[in-house]
C-alpha positions in Angstrom: 162.1 26.8 63.3 163.6 27.8 66.6 163.1 24.4 68.7 164.0 26.9 72.0 159.7 27.0 73.0 157.8 24.3 73.2 154.4 24.5 71.5 151.2 22.7 71.8 151.6 18.9 70.8 149.5 18.2 68.0 148.8 21.8 66.8 150.3 23.4 63.6 152.4 27.1 64.1 148.8 28.8 63.6 150.3 31.9 61.7 147.4 33.4 60.8 145.9 34.3 64.1 148.3 37.3 64.2 146.3 38.9 62.2 142.7 38.2 64.0 142.5 40.6 67.0 144.1 43.6 64.7 141.7 42.9 62.1 138.7 43.0 64.5 139.7 46.6 65.8 139.9 47.9 62.6 136.8 46.0 61.0 135.0 47.4 63.8 136.2 51.1 63.3 136.2 51.2 59.8 132.6 49.0 59.5 130.2 50.6 56.8 127.6 52.7 59.6 130.0 53.7 61.9 131.4 55.5 58.7 129.3 58.0 59.0 129.2 58.7 62.3 133.5 58.5 63.5 133.0 61.5 65.3 130.7 59.5 67.8 133.6 56.8 68.4 135.6 56.9 71.5 139.4 58.3 71.1 141.1 56.0 73.0 139.5 53.3 70.6 140.9 55.1 68.1 144.1 55.3 69.6 144.1 51.6 70.6 143.2 50.6 66.6 146.2 52.3 65.7 148.3 50.7 68.9 146.9 46.9 67.4 148.2 47.8 63.7 151.7 48.3 65.3 151.6 45.0 67.4 150.2 43.4 64.2 153.9 44.8 62.6 155.6 43.5 65.6 153.7 39.8 64.9 155.8 39.4 61.7 159.2 40.5 63.0 158.4 37.8 65.7 157.4 35.5 63.3 160.6 35.8 61.2 162.7 35.7 64.5 160.9 32.1 65.4 161.5 30.6 61.6 165.2 32.0 61.9 165.2 33.9 58.9 167.4 36.9 60.8 169.3 37.1 63.7 168.8 39.3 66.8 170.6 42.4 65.7 168.3 42.8 62.5 165.6 42.1 64.6 166.6 44.7 66.6 166.8 47.0 63.9 163.2 45.7 62.7 161.6 46.4 65.9 162.9 49.7 65.9 161.2 50.0 62.5 157.7 49.3 63.8 158.1 51.3 66.6 159.0 54.6 64.3 155.7 53.5 61.9 153.4 53.1 65.0 154.4 56.6 66.2 153.9 58.2 62.5 150.4 56.5 62.1 149.4 58.5 66.0 151.5 61.3 64.4 149.6 61.5 61.1 146.2 59.6 61.7 145.1 61.8 65.3 147.4 64.3 65.0 148.5 63.6 68.6 151.7 65.4 70.0 155.1 63.5 69.7 155.1 62.6 73.1 152.6 61.2 73.4 152.3 59.1 70.2 156.2 58.3 70.9 155.5 56.7 74.2 152.0 54.5 72.1 154.6 53.3 69.4 157.1 52.4 71.6 155.9 51.1 74.9 153.0 48.7 73.8 155.6 47.2 70.9 158.2 46.5 73.6 155.5 44.9 76.1 154.1 43.1 73.2 157.6 41.5 72.4 158.5 40.5 76.0 155.6 39.6 77.2 154.7 36.7 73.6 158.3 35.1 74.8 157.6 35.3 78.1 154.5 32.9 77.8 156.0 30.5 75.5 159.4 29.9 77.9 157.1 29.9 81.2 153.8 28.1 79.8 155.5 25.2 77.6 153.1 23.6 75.3 150.0 25.7 76.5 150.1 27.6 73.3 150.5 27.3 69.4 152.3 30.2 68.4 149.7 31.8 66.7 147.3 31.0 70.0 150.0 33.0 72.2 150.1 36.2 69.2 146.3 36.3 70.7 146.9 35.7 74.1 149.8 38.8 74.1 147.8 40.7 72.4 144.6 41.1 73.9 146.8 41.7 77.2 148.4 44.5 75.6 145.3 46.1 74.5 143.8 45.9 77.9 147.0 47.3 79.4 147.3 50.2 76.7 143.2 51.2 76.9 143.4 50.4 81.3 146.5 53.4 80.9 144.6 55.8 78.6 141.4 55.7 80.9 142.2 55.6 84.7 144.6 58.6 84.7 141.8 61.1 85.0 139.6 59.1 87.1 142.5 60.0 89.7 143.1 63.0 88.4 139.9 64.7 88.0 137.9 62.7 91.2 134.9 65.3 90.7 134.1 64.2 87.5 130.4 62.2 86.7 130.7 59.4 84.9 127.9 57.2 82.7 127.1 53.7 84.3 129.3 51.9 81.4 131.8 54.4 82.7 131.9 53.3 86.0 131.9 49.4 84.8 134.4 50.1 82.6 136.7 51.7 85.3 135.9 48.7 88.3 136.4 46.1 85.5 140.3 47.9 84.6 140.9 48.5 88.4 140.7 44.6 89.2 141.9 43.1 86.1 144.9 45.4 86.6 145.1 44.4 90.0 145.4 40.5 89.0 147.8 41.4 86.3 150.0 42.7 89.1 149.4 39.5 91.0 150.1 37.5 88.4 153.4 39.2 87.4 154.4 39.2 91.6 154.0 35.8 91.7 156.1 34.8 88.6 158.7 37.1 89.8 158.9 36.9 93.7 159.0 32.8 94.6 157.9 33.5 98.4 154.8 34.5 97.1 153.7 31.4 95.9 153.9 29.9 99.9 150.4 29.6 101.2 150.1 32.1 104.0 152.0 35.0 101.7 149.9 34.3 98.4 146.7 34.8 100.8 147.7 38.3 102.3 149.1 39.3 98.7 145.5 38.2 97.4 144.0 40.0 100.6 145.7 43.3 99.7 145.1 43.3 96.0 141.1 42.8 96.8 141.3 45.5 99.2 143.0 48.1 97.2 140.7 47.2 94.0 137.7 47.7 96.5 138.7 51.1 97.5 139.8 52.5 94.9 138.4 55.6 94.5 135.8 56.2 91.4 134.6 59.9 91.6 133.8 60.3 94.9 133.0 56.9 96.0 135.3 53.4 96.2 134.8 51.2 93.4 133.1 48.2 96.1 130.6 50.7 96.6 130.0 52.0 93.4 129.4 47.8 92.6 127.1 47.5 95.3 124.5 50.4 94.1 125.0 48.6 90.6 123.6 45.4 91.6 121.3 46.6 93.5 120.1 49.3 90.8 116.5 48.0 90.2 114.1 45.0 90.6 115.0 43.3 86.9 119.4 43.8 88.1 118.3 41.6 90.7 116.3 39.3 89.2 119.2 38.7 86.5 122.1 38.8 88.8 119.9 35.9 91.1 119.7 33.6 87.8 123.2 33.7 87.4 123.3 32.8 90.7 121.3 29.7 90.5 123.1 29.0 87.0 126.5 29.2 89.1 124.6 26.6 91.5 123.7 24.2 88.9 127.1 23.9 87.5 128.9 23.8 90.7 126.9 20.8 91.2 127.2 18.8 88.0 130.9 19.2 88.7 130.1 17.8 92.3 128.3 15.4 90.6 131.3 14.4 88.2 133.4 14.1 91.0 131.3 10.9 92.7 131.3 9.8 89.4 135.0 9.6 89.5 135.4 9.6 85.8 136.9 12.0 83.3 134.3 13.7 81.1 134.0 13.1 77.0 133.9 16.0 74.7 130.5 15.8 74.7 129.9 15.8 78.3 132.0 18.9 78.6 129.9 20.6 76.1 127.6 21.3 79.2 129.0 23.7 80.5 128.8 25.2 76.7 125.1 24.9 77.2 125.3 26.5 80.5 126.8 29.6 79.3 124.8 30.1 76.7 121.7 30.6 79.4 123.9 32.9 80.8 124.7 35.1 77.7 121.4 35.0 76.0 119.6 36.9 78.6 122.4 38.9 79.4 122.9 40.4 75.8 119.2 40.9 75.3 117.8 42.2 78.9 121.0 43.3 80.6 124.2 44.0 78.5 126.0 45.8 81.4 125.5 43.4 84.1 126.9 40.9 81.9 129.5 43.1 80.5 130.6 43.4 84.2 130.0 39.9 85.2 131.9 38.7 82.7 135.2 40.6 83.5 134.8 39.7 87.4 134.5 36.0 85.9 137.3 36.2 84.5 139.5 37.5 87.3 138.1 34.7 89.7 139.2 32.2 87.1 142.5 33.4 86.8 142.9 33.6 90.3 141.8 29.6 91.1 144.0 28.6 87.8 146.8 30.4 90.0 145.6 28.8 93.3 145.2 25.1 92.0 149.6 26.1 90.2 151.1 26.7 93.4 149.2 24.3 95.3 147.5 26.8 97.8 145.9 25.3 100.9 142.6 24.4 100.9 141.6 24.7 97.5 144.4 22.9 95.6 142.9 19.6 95.8 139.3 20.4 95.0 141.2 22.5 92.1 143.1 19.1 91.2 140.5 17.2 90.6 138.3 19.1 88.8 140.8 20.1 86.1 141.6 16.4 86.0 138.0 15.5 85.6 136.7 18.3 83.1 140.7 18.7 81.3 140.9 19.2 77.6 143.0 17.1 75.6 144.2 20.3 74.1 145.4 21.3 77.6 148.7 19.7 77.2 150.8 21.7 79.7 150.2 22.7 83.4 148.1 25.5 83.3 144.2 24.7 82.3 143.4 27.3 79.7 140.0 26.3 78.3 137.8 27.3 80.6 139.5 30.8 80.7 139.2 30.5 76.6 135.8 29.4 77.0 134.3 32.7 78.6 136.9 34.8 77.2 135.3 34.1 73.6 132.0 34.4 74.3 133.3 37.4 75.7 135.4 39.0 73.1 132.7 40.4 70.9 131.7 42.9 74.0 135.2 43.2 74.7 136.0 44.6 71.2 133.0 46.5 70.6 133.2 50.2 71.6 130.1 50.4 72.5 128.7 47.1 73.2 125.4 48.3 75.6 124.4 50.9 73.6 121.6 49.8 71.8 120.3 52.6 69.6 121.3 51.1 66.5 118.0 50.4 65.8 118.9 48.1 62.7 119.8 44.9 65.2 122.7 44.0 63.5 124.7 45.5 66.8 122.7 42.4 68.7 123.5 40.1 66.4 127.7 40.8 66.2 127.7 40.5 69.9 126.2 37.3 69.7 129.0 36.0 67.8 130.7 34.2 70.6 127.4 32.6 72.0 126.5 31.7 68.0 130.0 30.1 67.3 131.1 28.1 70.8 127.7 28.3 72.4 125.9 27.0 69.5 127.4 25.9 66.7 130.9 24.2 68.1 128.4 22.7 71.0 126.0 20.8 67.8 129.3 19.8 66.2 130.8 17.7 69.0 128.0 16.4 70.5 126.4 15.2 66.8 129.0 14.5 65.5 129.8 12.5 68.9 126.5 10.5 68.7 125.9 10.0 65.2 129.3 11.3 63.2 130.1 8.9 60.2 131.9 10.8 57.9 134.8 12.6 59.1 136.9 15.0 57.0 140.3 13.1 57.4 141.7 10.1 58.8 143.8 12.4 61.2 140.7 13.9 63.3 137.5 13.5 65.0 135.7 16.0 63.4 132.4 14.9 61.3 130.9 15.9 58.1 127.3 15.5 60.1 128.8 17.7 63.1 129.8 20.4 60.7 126.1 20.2 58.8 124.4 20.2 62.3 126.4 23.6 63.5 125.6 25.0 60.7 121.7 24.6 60.9 121.5 25.0 64.8 123.0 28.7 64.1 121.2 29.1 61.4 118.1 28.5 63.4 119.0 30.2 66.1 119.3 33.5 64.2 115.9 32.8 62.2 114.2 32.5 66.1 116.1 35.8 67.3 114.8 37.6 63.9 111.4 36.4 64.6 111.3 37.1 67.7 112.8 40.9 67.2 115.3 40.4 68.6 117.4 41.5 65.7 116.3 43.0 62.0 118.0 41.6 59.2 118.0 42.7 55.9 118.4 40.5 52.7 122.7 41.4 52.9 123.0 41.2 56.3 121.9 37.9 56.3 124.2 36.6 53.8 126.8 37.8 56.2 125.3 36.3 59.0 125.1 33.0 56.6 128.6 33.5 55.5 129.5 33.9 59.5 128.0 30.7 60.2 129.2 28.2 57.3 132.9 29.9 58.0 132.9 29.5 61.7 131.8 26.0 61.3 134.3 25.3 58.5 136.9 26.6 60.7 135.7 24.6 63.5 136.4 20.6 61.3 139.5 21.9 59.9 141.8 24.0 62.3 143.7 22.3 65.2 143.9 26.2 67.1 141.8 26.2 70.3 138.1 26.7 69.1 136.9 28.8 71.9 139.6 31.3 70.9 139.2 31.7 67.5 135.7 31.0 66.3 134.2 34.4 68.3 137.0 36.2 66.3 136.4 34.9 62.9 132.6 35.3 63.5 132.7 38.2 65.3 135.3 40.1 62.0 132.8 38.4 59.3 129.4 40.1 61.5 131.4 43.4 62.3 132.0 44.3 58.4 128.3 43.9 57.4 127.3 46.8 56.2 
């Protein structure tokens, strides 16, 4: 095994995680109810699925490189073979022209390979090998989708877009701007000083706000969306109130002056259930937009903490020291970001997340995969295990049988409540899939040493989205 890279202490390699994200994309594309409606799926989504298959093949090459199965020359030859396979898939499956197929086969694979090793090198002890696979794949998938969809927005200013398309474009522009800022701060050391960084952040924010979507800038589109109707305004007010409660809890912990326990940190899981529950069921578009905007905010805050940006660095350092998870062994506090990303992944992975025309109600359960597995299941396992856990799964873990049972029962209870409230509709077979999903995610939570917030939503989503 290559010892040059320092992975997260106490974590196994987690090679199997490299399969999860491509499998979720593929299962979403080929799920039975969509097989009869393939023509309605966005073409860009089908392109992304093929692209992630190329990333999966490159994952195998990267694993072989890390395990020193082959030298650099052989790794380059295998990467070229992966690029050729990906190029061929675009030509055969989607009948793309040779140039587009070549670019789609080449650039994502090269970016993925470079990004993966950059993550391991620049953020030591922050990832297992498998966790780095998921993060790198997710970033490449986002960048690929952005460069598929944004050019038409620029080239066709008179085009008319749906509300959901507007949200996609706003988030793509904003998150792409943040990624560019991260890259620039990493590349140019002078940007890590207080004044240059504030200038760069202000410039990035201004460019994103003024980016034209149709005939209006992005910030105008954003304001119009939030003021769209009274229900949106009320839900936004609820989110603001929950944000105030969360900040108040953090300030209370400041005064308390002691680090929190794993069970105490589950307060954030409870808060996120209160955010995603109403959002998924009543204001899906608002939730989708808010999740992306909050991700951008968390990334900027973590950047500010890392470069010790005045005047916010001290407060951020205190917060991280109080609430840091034992799995955050590296310099970067990734657990809060993973919590948001994990609950949002089903929304982000689904091609039409807020199209609720699926009268079976199955889509709503699938979109709830993150909330169920993390907000409900993981929280129950942690709290019950902390207070009542007596029988450990094995000597080297603090995960208990009681916690796992509580996770299964509470998730099953929530699904039953959703069914009786008419939020979802279940046949016997679909209920069986739901049962398998919650049992599997509870067992994975009890046995894995990987980051729960990152992998449990993907495991749960993969099973639920495969349901007929």
